[in-house]
C-alpha positions as CSV (number, residue, x, y, z in Angstrom):
1,X,0.0,0.0,0.0
2,X,1.3,3.5,-0.8
3,X,0.0,6.8,0.5
4,X,1.0,10.0,-1.3
5,X,0.1,13.5,-0.2
6,X,0.5,16.4,-2.6
7,X,0.5,19.7,-0.7
8,X,0.4,21.9,-3.8
9,X,-3.1,20.5,-4.6
10,X,-4.0,19.4,-1.1
11,X,-4.7,15.9,-2.6
12,X,-4.2,12.5,-1.0
13,X,-3.8,9.3,-3.0
14,X,-3.9,5.8,-1.4
15,X,-2.9,3.0,-3.6
16,X,-4.3,-0.2,-2.1
17,X,-2.9,-2.8,-4.5
18,X,-1.1,-3.0,-7.8
19,X,-3.2,-2.9,-10.9
20,X,-4.4,-0.5,-13.5
21,X,-7.4,1.5,-12.5
22,X,-10.1,1.3,-15.2
23,X,-12.7,3.5,-13.8
24,X,-13.1,6.0,-11.0
25,X,-16.3,6.9,-9.2
26,X,-16.9,9.8,-6.8
27,X,-18.5,8.2,-3.8
28,X,-18.7,11.4,-1.7
29,X,-17.8,15.0,-2.5
30,X,-14.1,15.1,-3.3
31,X,-13.6,11.3,-2.7
32,X,-13.0,9.0,-5.6
33,X,-12.7,5.2,-5.6
34,X,-10.7,3.7,-8.4
35,X,-11.6,0.2,-9.7
36,X,-10.2,-2.5,-11.8
37,X,-12.2,-3.8,-14.8
38,X,-13.4,-6.6,-12.5
39,X,-14.8,-4.0,-10.0
40,X,-12.1,-4.3,-7.2
41,X,-11.1,-1.1,-5.5
42,X,-7.4,-0.4,-6.2
43,X,-7.1,3.2,-4.9
44,X,-8.8,6.0,-3.0
45,X,-8.3,9.6,-3.9
46,X,-9.2,12.8,-2.0
47,X,-9.1,15.7,-4.4
48,X,-8.2,19.3,-3.5
49,X,-9.5,19.3,0.1
50,X,-7.7,16.3,1.7
51,X,-6.6,18.3,4.7
52,X,-10.2,19.2,5.4
53,X,-11.4,15.6,5.1
54,X,-8.5,13.9,7.0
55,X,-5.7,14.8,9.3
56,X,-2.8,14.6,6.9
57,X,-0.3,15.4,9.6
58,X,-0.6,12.0,11.3
59,X,-0.5,8.4,10.2
60,X,-1.3,5.6,12.5
61,X,-1.0,1.9,11.5
62,X,-2.1,-0.8,13.9
63,X,-1.8,-4.6,13.6
64,X,-0.2,-4.5,10.1
65,X,2.6,-6.9,9.3
66,X,5.5,-4.4,8.5
67,X,8.1,-5.5,6.0
68,X,9.4,-2.1,5.1
69,X,8.6,1.5,5.9
70,X,9.9,4.4,3.9
71,X,9.4,8.1,4.5
72,X,10.0,11.0,2.1
73,X,9.1,14.6,2.4
74,X,8.3,16.7,-0.6
75,X,10.0,20.0,-1.0
């Protein structure tokens, strides 16, 4: 899983699994689910107001098997 935040557009993109997104559907204002051709969700996108929809300054992960963690800061 990959989580990317883009401060210049205040957008958040969460890639859940590998695979090409075939379609995207806005499920709530500013929130888009991306699907494979088979209908599986591969990504979640928060457009232009991510910091108003979620606290982008904190990330908490519990109970996840951790193989590797990387951190990069834009700028």
